[in-house]
N, C-alpha and C positions, 0 to 999 in steps of 0.2 A: 818431834818425829810423828807423834800421834796427831797433832794438829795438822801437819802436812798431809798425812794420810786421809784425815777427815775432809780437808778442803778438796783433795783430789776426788774423793767419792762424791762430794757435793757437785763438783763441776761435771763429773762423768754422768751423774744422774740427770742433771739438767740437759746434758747433751743427748742422752737417750730420749728424753721427752721431746726435745726439739727435732731430732731426726725422725721419730715415729710420726709426730703430728704433721710436720712439714711434708713428709713423703705422702701421707694420705691426702692432704689438701691439694698437692701439686699433681698427683697421679690422676689419670682419667677417672671420671665419676663412676662409682659403683652403687649409686643411689637406687638403681632399678632392681637390684638383686634382693632376693628373699622377700621379707615382709616390710621392707623400708618404705615403699610407695604408700602402703596403707597408713603407716605412722605419720608420714608427711601430709597425707590427705586429711587426717583427723585435725591436724593443726590448721590447715586451710579452712576446714568447715567451721572451726571456732572463729577464725578471723573474719571470714566472708559472711557467714550466716549466723554467727553469735550462738552456736550450739555448744555450750560449755559442758553440760552434764554428760552427754553421750553422743559424741560426734560420729559422723559417717564417713566412709571412704568414697572413692570415686565411682564405685559400683553401687553405692547406696546401702552397703552393709554397715551395721552399727559397730562401734568399737568393742573389742573383746577383752580389753584391760581397762582399769581405771585410768583417767586421762592426765595424771600429774605431769608427765613428760610434755604433753601437748600444751598444758597450761604454762609451763616454763618457756616454751619456744614461742607461743603465740604473741606475747607483747613485743618481742623483737621483730617478728615478721610483720606485725601490725604497724610498726614504725616505717615500713617500706622496704625492709630487707628480705625480699622474696628470693632468697638465695640458699644454696645448699648448706652453707655454714650456719645460717640462722636456724634452720630446722635441727641441726646437729649439735649446737653449742652445749645443750645440757649433757650430752654424752661425753664431750671433751672435758668439760668442767668436772663431771663426776669421776672420770678416770683419773684425772690429775689429783683431785681431792682424796680419792681412795688411796693413791700412792702416798700422799702426805699423811693420812691416817695410819697407814701401814708403818711408816717410819716412826711415828709417835708411839704406837703400840709396841713395836719392836724395841725401841729405846727403853721404855719402861720395864719391859720384861728382861732385857739383857742386863740392866743395872742390878737386878736381883740375883744374878748368877755370878759366883766368884770368878769363874774362868772366862767370862765375857765382860766383866764390869769395866775393865780398862779400855776395851775397844767397843763399848756399847754404841757410841755415836757412829763409828764406821760401819759396824754390823747392821745398825738400823738403816742407814743409807743403802747398804747393799740389799737389805730386804725390800726396800722401796724399788730398787732397780729390778729385782727378780719379779716383783708384783707387776711392774709396768711392762717389762720386755719379755714377751712370750707370744707364741703364735696366736693365741686367742685374743689378746689385747691388741695385736696388730690390726685385727679387724674391728674390735669393739670400740677403740678410741675414737673412731669416726664412722660409727655405724648407727643409723637412725632407728634404734629399738630401745625399749626401756631398760634392758639388762644392766648397762653400766650404772644407771641411776639407782637401780635396785641394789646393786653391789655396794654402792656408797652408803646407803641407809642401813643395810644389814651389817656392814663393817662397823659403822658408828654405833649401832645397837649392841653388837658384840663387845666393842670396846667399853661401853658404859656398863654392860652387864658384868664384865670381868672386874671393873672397878667396884661394883656393888658387892660382889662376893669376896673381894679381897680385903674389905674393911669390916671391922667388927661393928662399928657404928654406921648407920645409914648415911650415905652421901647424897644429899638432896639434888646436887647438880647432876650427878651420875644418873640418879633415878629419873630426873626430869629429861635428861638427854635420851635415856633409854625409851621412855614413853613417846617422845616426839619422833625419834628415829623409827620406831615400830609403826606409828601412825602414818608417817610418810612412805614407809616401805609398802604398807597396805594400799596406799593411794597410787603406788607405782605398779605393783603386780599382784595385789591381793594376797592369796594364801601363803606366799613365801614369808610374810610377816610373822608367821607362827614360829619360825626358826629361832629367833632370839629368846622367845618365851620358853621354848623347850630347853634351850641351852642354859638359861638361868636356873631352871629346875634341876637339871642334871649336874651343873657345876656346883651348886650348893651341896648336893649329895655326894658326888664322886670326887670333887677336888677339895672342898672344904670339910666334907663329912659332917655338915651341920644343916640338915634340912630345915630346921627352925629358923635359919638365917633369913629365909624368904619372908617370914612374917615380920621380922625386925626391919627388913628393907622396904616394906610397904609396896611390894611388887603388885598387889592387887590394885592399888591406887594407880600405879603406873600403867597397868594394862587398861584400866578404865579410861584414862586420858587418851591412850592410843585408840581405843574403840570410839571415843567421842570424835577424835580427829577424822577417822575413817567415815563415821556416820554423817559428817557434814556433807559428804558427797553421796554416800550410799542411800540415805533415806530420801532426799529429794529425787534422786534418779529412779528409785523403786516406785515412788509415787507418780512421777511424770511419765516414765517409760516402763511400766510393770512387765510387759511381755518380754522384751529383749533383756531386761535386767535378770529376771528369774530363769528364763530359758537359756540365754546365751552366757551371761556372766556367771550365774550360780550353777546352772545345769551343765552346760557344755565345757566351761572353763574350770570349774571346781569339782563337781561330783563326777562328771564323765571321765576326766583323766585319772582320778584317784581310784575309782571303782571299775574302770573299764566299761562304763555304761554310756559311751558317747552316742551309740545308736538310738538311745531313748530321747536324745536332744538333736537329732538330725545329723549326727556325725558318723564316723567310721564304726563298723561293727567289729568288736573283738570277741572271737569265739570263746576264749577262756575267761572272759570277764576280768576280775581283779588279779587272777593268777597270771595274766599276761605281763603285768609289771614285775612279778617275781622271777619270771623266766629270763628277764634282762637285768637282774639285780647287779650283776658284775660289770655292766656296761659303764656305770659311772666311774669306778676305779680305773678302768681302761682309758676312758676319756681323760681323766685327770693326768695320767702318765703321758698320754699322747699330746694333749693340748697345752700342757704346762712344761713341756721339754724346754731346756735341759734341766730346769730347776726341780722338776718332779723327782728326778733321780737323786738329787741331793736331799730332798725332803724324805725320801725313803731311807737314805743313808742316816739322816738324823734320827728317824724313828728306831732304826736298828741300833744306833750308838746309845741312845737313851735306854733301850730295853723295854719290852712290853710290860714288865712288872712295875716299872717306874713311870709309865706314861701319865698317870693321873696323880703322881706325887712329885713330879718334876716341876720346876718353875715355869716351864713351857707347856704345862698341862692344858691351859686354855686354848692354845693353838691346836693341840692334838684332838681335844674333844670337839672343837668347832669343825675341823676337817671331817672327822668321822660322821658327825651329825649331818653336815651338808650332803655328804655322799649317800647316807642312808635315807634322809628325808626325801630327796628328789628321786631316789630309786623307786619310790612308791607310785610314781606316775607312769601310766602306760604310754604317754606321749612325750617321754623325756628326750631332751636333746643335750648336746655337749655344753650349750650355753647355760643350762640350769645350774651347773656346778661352779660357775664363775665365783660365787661368794667364798669358795674354799681357797682361792688363790692367795689372798693376803696372808692367811695363816700358813699356807704352804711355803710362801716366800720367807716368812720369819724362820721356819724350821730349816729351810735351805741356807739362809744366812748363818744360822747357828752352826750348821755343819761346816761351812766355809771357815769360820773364825775359830773353830775348835780343831777339827780333824785336818783340814787342808793346810792350816798354818804349821802343822808338823812337817810339811814338805816345803816350808818357807814360801808358801803362796799367800800373799797379803790381800786384805779386803779390797784395796784399790785396784789390784790386778784383776780380781774377779769382776769388779765394776767396769774395768776397761773391756773385759770380755763381753759384758752386757751391752756396752756401746757398740762393739763390733757385731754382736748379734742383732742389735737394732738396725744397723746398716744392712745386714744380710736379709733380714725379714722385710725391710723396706724395698730393697731391690727386687726381691721375689714378688712382692705385691705389685710393684710397678710393672714388671714384665707380664704378670697375669692380667692386670686390668688393661694394659695397652693392646691386648688382642681383641678386646670388645669395645668398639667405639659407639655402641648404641646409646649409652647415656649421654655422651658428649654431643652426638648428633641430635638428640632430643632437645638439649639445651640450645643448640644453635638454631634449630627450627623454631623453638619458642621465641627466641629473640627476633627472628625474621617476621614471625606472625605478629608479635607485639608492635613492631614498627609499622606494620601494614594496617592493622585494624584499629590501632589506638584504643579508645574506650568504647568502641562499638560493641553491641551485644553479639555474643557468639554461642553456639551450641556445639556439644561434643557428641558424636555418634560413633559407637564401636571403637573408641580410642583405646580401650582395654586398660590393662593394669600397669600404669606408669605415672610419672609425676608431671606430665605435660600441663595439666590444669594449674598446678601449683606455680610453675614458672610463668604462667600467663596471669597470675594473680586472680584466678577464678576457682570456683568449686561447684561442680554440678553433680550432686549425689545421684547416681543412677541415670536412667534415660531422661532426655529433656521433656518437660511438660508441654502441653499444648500452648500455654501462655508464653513459655520461653521460645517455642518455635514461631509463634506469631510475631514476636518483636525482633527476632534474630536477623542480623544482616550478614552473618558469616556462619559457615559450617566447617568444622574440622572432622574428617573421617578418613578411613583408608582410601588410598588413591583409586579412583575409578577411571575406566577407559571411555565412558560415555560422554563425559564433560571435561574440558580442560581445566586444570587447577590453577589458581592464582599463584600459589606456592606449593612446593612439595619437598618433603624431607629426604634425606638419605635414609638408610636402614636405621630404624630406631627400635628401642625395646618395646615389645608388645606384652609379654608375660614371662618373667624370668629370663630364660635363654632364647625365647622366640622373638623374632623381629619382623617388622613390616614397614611399609612406606605410607606416610600420612600426607594428606593434601588439604589445602585451605581453599574453600570454595565460597563464592558469593551465593547467598541464599536464593536470590531470584533465578540463578542458573540451575539449581539442583532441587528446588522445592518439589517439582513434579516427579523427580526421580526418587526422592526419599519420602514423599508425602503426596502420592498421586490423587487419591479420592477422598480421604477422610482424615480426621485428626490423627496425629501421630500415635502409633501404638507398636512399640517394639517388644511387646510380650509381657514383661514383668515390671513391676514397680516395687520399690522397697517398702516393706511393712514396718511401721514404727510402733 
């Protein structure tokens, strides 16, 4: 009977993954929403211009995060796959691998609890379903941003750190995995890599009650390896591009959000400085409840069932400590968003599964039935996403226009003028960071720019995405027909050029 329930959970979990991924791939493209075009353009800059250390977007602005995600996507794109899935495959793989890690962590923890030992495999698969199927992951599984990859590495570091503090003797495999995962997390999104280090310190003290365990686990050696991994990118970048590295990456992305000092680095001015973060300190718990529904309610139920006095003495103490640490750590940023707390979801899913196989089983609700609910939820979330994206055809129109342009211009040189914040250049296998140079204008045979009335266009698009929700119509023009229009008397000067 247990084997039958376990097999049912396995099938249902695979069904959840298939439904969510296929619905995102089939649905109208949402690649133009939020910061995705910027991430895509970084990959294009690496492939086209070979700028691996600090790539630029289509407007000429340098990257605001370490480029590990773009390094992962670039080889696939370089093989000729200039398609949406090629830019997004790291996020898909990371989401599925995070689900697999959640199952493994949950299985190890549930086997240590007498009341869940006999159903540990089913409960672990249920935890995987909860981690995968939620409103946040419906977006993130096919969303071109580094967050899913960061969650993978942080989850791996959390798993290894838990293994380190669970053993009296140092586990070299766990320590090695911990250091590598931290290093890769730092190359994905920088400061978030501090989370597992803080967790290891707190876990040794609060869970094991043995602070000296850190010295026996060689944690300083592990952190040194992680810093070395991060330095392989950071040092060459700081030497080659000192101004953007220190002002943008260190100042605006690290110091600014933490201390509310963005205005010192060209960003938004926060009147209250660091206090601005404290005013919104409850926002993270609210986001956790909202974005992790319905599993967040079961997570809260598990916390109540365990009781606050036993939170750090219970076998599930690693999950409880990790959730609280994630919520508190990211509460310190004045520019926090709901995506920041994604690393808390695997631990929340494990607690939710624990509540299901302990409390809900009293009402004869079996784990496979909850997994079936997860599949139904996946179908519902997929339908909701499809209906939402079908209302905006700007992304699909942009892809269609790119295919028509590609068949017309072949490999002829083309320049982009005021094409704004979208992925048109990527789909044309090009990357022009910022305004075209005089040299590019001199050799260009074609121009793509917003539709003009003065000259007939060779091709024109339907409404395509311009910037987030804004749309406009683009036209393809022969350079000889518009040169005097865009370049009447002197070398081209559209105002600003990116500073490197």
